[in-house]
Structure formats: structure tokens, C-alpha cells
C-alpha positions in Angstrom: -5.5 -27.6 -10.8 -6.2 -24.7 -8.5 -9.5 -24.9 -6.7 -11.6 -21.8 -6.1 -10.8 -22.1 -2.3 -7.1 -22.0 -3.1 -7.2 -19.5 -6.0 -6.2 -16.7 -3.6 -2.6 -18.3 -3.7 -2.5 -17.4 -7.6 -3.7 -14.0 -7.0 -1.4 -13.3 -4.0 1.6 -14.5 -6.1 0.6 -12.3 -9.0 0.3 -9.5 -6.6 3.7 -9.9 -5.2 5.3 -10.2 -8.5 3.5 -7.1 -10.0 4.1 -4.9 -7.1 7.6 -6.1 -6.6 8.6 -5.3 -10.1 6.7 -2.2 -10.2 8.5 -0.9 -7.1 11.9 -1.6 -8.5 11.5 -0.1 -11.8 8.9 2.7 -11.2 11.5 5.4 -11.2 13.1 4.4 -14.7 11.0 7.0 -16.7 12.5 9.8 -14.6 16.0 8.6 -14.2 16.3 7.5 -17.8 14.4 10.3 -19.6 13.9 12.9 -17.0 10.2 12.5 -17.1 8.4 14.7 -14.6 7.1 12.8 -11.7 3.8 14.5 -11.9 3.4 13.0 -15.4 4.0 9.6 -13.9 1.2 10.2 -11.4 -1.1 11.5 -14.1 -0.6 8.2 -16.2 -1.0 6.1 -13.1 -4.3 7.9 -12.3 -5.7 6.9 -15.7 -4.4 3.2 -15.4 -6.5 2.9 -12.1 -9.6 2.9 -14.5 -8.7 -0.6 -15.4 -8.9 -2.2 -12.0 -11.8 0.0 -11.2 -13.8 -1.6 -13.9 -13.3 -5.0 -12.7 -13.8 -3.9 -9.0 -17.2 -2.5 -9.8 -18.3 -5.2 -12.2 -21.1 -7.0 -10.2 -21.1 -4.7 -7.2 -23.6 -2.0 -6.5 -22.1 1.5 -6.2 -23.0 2.7 -2.8 -24.6 6.3 -3.4 -25.0 7.2 0.3 -23.3 10.4 1.4 -21.4 8.5 4.2 -20.0 6.3 1.4 -18.8 9.3 -0.5 -17.1 10.7 2.5 -15.1 7.9 3.6 -14.5 6.7 0.0 -13.0 10.2 -0.8 -10.9 10.2 2.5 -9.6 6.7 1.6 -9.1 7.8 -2.1 -7.4 11.2 -1.3 -4.9 9.8 1.3 -4.1 7.0 -1.1 -3.7 9.1 -4.2 -1.9 11.8 -2.3 0.6 9.3 -1.1 1.1 8.1 -4.7 1.9 11.6 -5.8 4.5 11.9 -3.2 5.8 8.5 -3.8 6.9 9.3 -7.3 8.6 12.4 -6.0 10.4 10.3 -3.4 11.5 7.7 -5.9 13.2 10.4 -8.1 15.7 11.0 -5.5 16.0 8.1 -3.1 16.5 4.4 -3.4 13.6 2.0 -3.8 15.1 -0.5 -1.6 14.8 1.8 1.4 11.6 3.7 0.5 9.4 0.7 0.1 10.2 -1.0 3.4 9.7 2.4 5.1 6.3 2.9 3.4 5.3 -0.6 4.3 5.2 0.5 8.0 1.9 2.1 7.3 0.0 -0.6 9.5 1.6 1.1 12.4 -0.4 4.3 11.7 -3.6 2.3 11.0 -3.4 0.6 14.3 -2.6 3.6 16.4 -5.6 5.5 14.6 -7.9 2.5 15.5 -6.6 2.7 19.1 -7.2 6.4 19.4 -10.3 6.9 17.5 -12.1 3.5 17.7 -11.0 2.8 21.1 -9.4 -0.5 19.9 -7.1 -2.4 22.2 -3.4 -3.0 21.0 -2.1 -6.5 21.2 1.4 -7.3 22.4 2.5 -8.4 19.0 1.5 -5.0 17.7 3.5 -3.2 20.4 6.7 -5.1 19.2 5.9 -4.4 15.7 5.5 -0.6 16.4 8.9 -0.6 18.3 10.6 -2.4 15.4 9.1 0.2 13.1 10.3 3.1 15.0 13.9 1.5 15.3 13.8 1.1 11.5 13.0 4.8 10.9 15.9 5.8 13.2 18.2 3.5 11.3 16.9 4.9 8.0 17.8 8.3 9.1 21.4 7.5 9.8 23.8 8.4 7.1 24.8 5.3 5.3 28.5 6.2 4.8 30.3 4.8 1.7 27.6 2.7 0.1 24.8 5.2 0.8 26.3 8.6 0.5 24.2 9.5 -2.6 20.7 8.3 -1.0 20.4 10.8 1.9 18.0 13.6 1.1 14.4 14.7 1.0 13.2 11.1 0.2 13.1 10.2 3.9 10.5 12.7 5.1 8.5 12.2 2.0 8.5 8.3 2.8 7.4 9.0 6.3 4.6 11.2 5.1 3.5 8.5 2.4 3.6 6.0 5.2 1.2 8.2 7.5 -1.2 9.0 4.5 -1.5 5.1 3.6 -1.9 4.2 7.1 -4.7 6.8 7.4 -6.1 5.4 4.1 -6.4 1.8 5.5 -8.0 3.3 8.6 -10.7 5.1 6.5 -11.2 1.9 4.4 -11.8 -0.2 7.8 -14.2 2.5 9.0 -16.0 2.4 5.9 -16.3 -1.4 6.0 -17.8 -1.1 9.5 -20.5 1.2 7.9 -21.3 -1.4 5.3 -19.6 0.3 2.3 -18.6 -2.4 -0.2 -15.0 -2.8 -1.6 -16.2 -2.0 -5.0 -17.5 1.4 -4.0 -14.3 2.2 -2.0 -12.2 1.2 -5.0 -14.3 3.4 -7.3 -13.9 6.4 -5.0 -10.1 5.8 -4.9 -10.1 6.0 -8.8 -12.1 9.1 -8.8 -9.8 10.7 -6.1 -6.8 9.8 -8.2 -8.3 11.6 -11.2 -9.4 14.5 -9.2 -5.7 15.4 -8.1 -4.6 15.4 -11.7 -5.0 19.2 -11.8 -2.7 19.4 -8.7 -0.2 17.3 -10.5 -0.2 19.6 -13.5 -0.1 22.8 -11.6 3.0 21.3 -9.5 4.6 20.6 -12.9 3.8 24.0 -14.5 1.9 22.6 -17.5 2.2 19.6 -19.8 5.9 18.7 -20.6 7.2 19.2 -24.0 10.0 17.5 -25.8 9.8 14.2 -24.0 10.6 11.1 -26.1 7.8 8.7 -26.7 9.8 6.0 -24.7 9.0 8.1 -21.4 5.2 7.9 -21.4 5.2 4.4 -22.8 7.5 3.1 -20.1 5.5 5.0 -17.5 2.3 3.4 -18.7 3.9 -0.1 -18.6 5.1 0.3 -15.0 2.0 1.9 -13.7 -0.2 -0.7 -15.2 1.6 -3.2 -13.0 0.8 -1.0 -9.9 -2.8 -0.8 -10.8 -3.0 -4.6 -11.8 -1.4 -5.4 -8.4 -4.3 -3.3 -6.6 -6.8 -5.5 -8.6 -5.0 -8.8 -7.6 -5.2 -7.6 -4.0 -8.8 -7.2 -4.2 -9.2 -10.7 -5.8 -6.9 -12.4 -3.3 -8.7 -10.8 -0.3 -12.1 -12.0 -1.5 -10.8 -15.6 -1.8 -8.5 -16.0 1.1 -8.1 -15.0 4.8 -6.9 -11.4 5.3 -4.5 -12.8 8.0 -2.7 -14.6 5.3 -2.9 -12.3 2.4 -2.3 -9.0 4.3 1.3 -10.0 5.5 2.2 -11.0 2.0 1.3 -7.6 0.5 3.3 -5.7 3.4 6.2 -7.9 3.3 6.8 -10.0 0.4 6.3 -7.4 -2.2 9.0 -5.0 -0.8 11.3 -7.9 -0.4 11.0 -8.6 -4.1 11.6 -4.8 -4.7 14.5 -4.9 -2.6 16.1 -7.9 -4.3 15.5 -6.6 -7.9 16.8 -3.1 -6.9 20.0 -4.3 -5.3 20.5 -6.8 -8.3 19.8 -4.3 -11.1 21.4 -1.1 -9.7 24.2 -3.1 -8.1 24.2 -1.1 -4.8 24.3 -2.4 -1.4 22.7 -0.8 1.7 25.0 0.0 4.8 24.8 -2.1 7.9 22.3 0.4 9.3 20.3 0.4 6.2 20.2 -3.5 6.0 19.1 -3.8 9.6 16.5 -1.1 9.1 15.1 -3.1 6.0 14.7 -6.2 8.2 13.1 -4.4 11.1 10.7 -2.6 8.8 9.6 -5.7 7.2 9.3 -7.6 10.4 7.5 -4.8 12.2 5.0 -4.5 9.3 4.4 -8.1 9.5 3.8 -8.3 13.0 1.4 -5.3 13.0 -0.7 -6.7 10.2 -0.7 -10.2 11.7 -1.7 -8.9 15.1 -4.4 -6.6 13.6 -5.9 -9.6 11.7 -5.6 -11.9 14.6 -7.5 -9.6 16.7 -10.4 -9.2 14.0 -10.5 -13.1 13.8 -10.8 -13.4 17.6 -13.6 -10.8 17.6 -15.5 -12.8 14.8 -15.3 -16.0 16.8 -16.5 -14.3 20.0 -19.4 -12.8 18.2 -20.3 -16.1 16.7 -20.2 -17.7 20.1 -22.4 -15.0 21.4 -25.2 -15.4 19.0 -25.0 -19.2 18.9 -27.9 -21.0 20.8 -27.0 -23.0 23.8 -27.5 -26.7 23.7 -30.0 -26.6 26.6 -32.0 -23.9 24.8 -32.8 -26.3 21.9 -34.5 -28.8 24.4 -38.2 -28.6 25.1 
């Protein structure tokens, strides 16, 4: 029987499964039925209402202007990244895109160093070097095994990485200002809905003649995406971020890679394989270093406010 204290393991496992499966099959509506990427985004935006309901239930929605500013910044960078992600998946391999996107903690840490004057740890430096090496390897033509995967997906994946790294920074800044998770998630959902007109303009209007299987399959895959976000919130509320965060940044892309390679029966080149390993390792090191720094800061603050034994004596 899973205790409340250990229940984060269940939610983290569900997160890995849902996001891993979603990553591997999210491009099927486009590849099978030619369903526009913009319509995939539209359906995803509406599925976000499901986890938003659970995220806001029991939480007070912060109505301060500063909460709206950072909520919208986090939401628009996240939703904008999603809009580009569906485009990238339509012409690139998921087993390369998701490891590259998982490097977003590099951007978060660099922004924290530049804007919040936070110090970067040695593990974070190693992770950043591994991340840069992975990007270089992904940019090298794969030759025989990957001749069909070079194209516009690489710059799109890099932009998504930057957007989601910035999103995490805005979420961190919002937390420092006392904005609760439910409010941030609510603004993320609102932001996703606000970008629906942008997607429709990009698409040139609603599509016609699409078989019913296309939106149905899109809804199923994007519910996996939205539910994964809900499981992330539930896991983080029950377990240590230093444990949960590396799982979200490493294990979910690993499952996506394994499923993609198995289902589509394609193998990356030597450069691509090394890039995948470096991307996952770099992401994990960056997240672990970041969370370790936060834990050390919390311990230092606790020691600073704790009364000394001598002070308790008369």
C-alpha cells in the first residue's frame, strides 16, 4: 500500500508513462491524416482545461497584477513552445527533438545567473557543456540512417528549448513572489487559449475534409500531454523536487526515444546517439545542480533563523 509520503512515486511514474507515450505518438494525426499542426495545438489548448480544474481546486486564484504578469509570461512562453513543437514534430524525429528540448534547464539556469545574480555550480557547468556538445552533434548530418531527418526541425527545437527554459525561469520568479502553483497553471491554460486565434491565422481558417479519426486521435494524444502536466503538479506537491525534476527531464524523453525507435524502426547515427546521451545527461545534471542549490539555501536559511542553545538559557 502506497503511503501519502511515498505517493509521489506513483504520480511520477504516471508522468513518465503519459509524457513518454505522448512524445512518441504526438505526430501521428499529422503523419497519418495530414491534420494541420495548428489544429493539434488548438485541441491541446482545450485539453489543458482538464488539469487546470484540478490544479485550481482548493487553491485561491491570485488576482494581483504581478501574478497576472508572471503567469502570462510563463503561459505564453510555454504555449508558444507547444505551438512550435507540433510544427517540429511534423518534419523531424521525436527521438531527437525531445532530448534537445529537454535541455531547457540550461536556459533557466543561465537566466537565473544573469537576472537573479545566482551562482552557477560545477555540476551545472558540466551539464551546460554536455548540452552544447549535444546541440552540435544534433546539427551534424546523420548520413545513411538519418538522411530524412535533417531540416527545419532543429532550429525549431532550439527555439522551443529557449522558450521552455524561459518559462521555468518565470515560474521560479513567480514562486519567489508568492504566486501559488494553481494560479500559474491557470494562467498557463488561459495563455494557451489566447494563442488559438494565432494558430487559426497560421492555418488560414478551420480545415475541411479531415476524417473524424484525425481530431479523435489528436484529442487522445493531447489528453496524455495535459494529464502528464497534472501528474507533474501532484508529484511535486508530494515529493522532493530534486528527485522528481530529473525524472521529468530525463526518463520521459528516454521512454519517447525507446518507443519511437521501436515503433518507427529507425536508428540514429553514431552522432545522433551520442547527442541523445549527452542531452539527457546534461539536462539531469543541470536540474540536479539547481535543486541541490535550492536545498542548500533552504538549510542555510533554517540554520540562520534557528535559536542558539545558549540563547535558550536564562
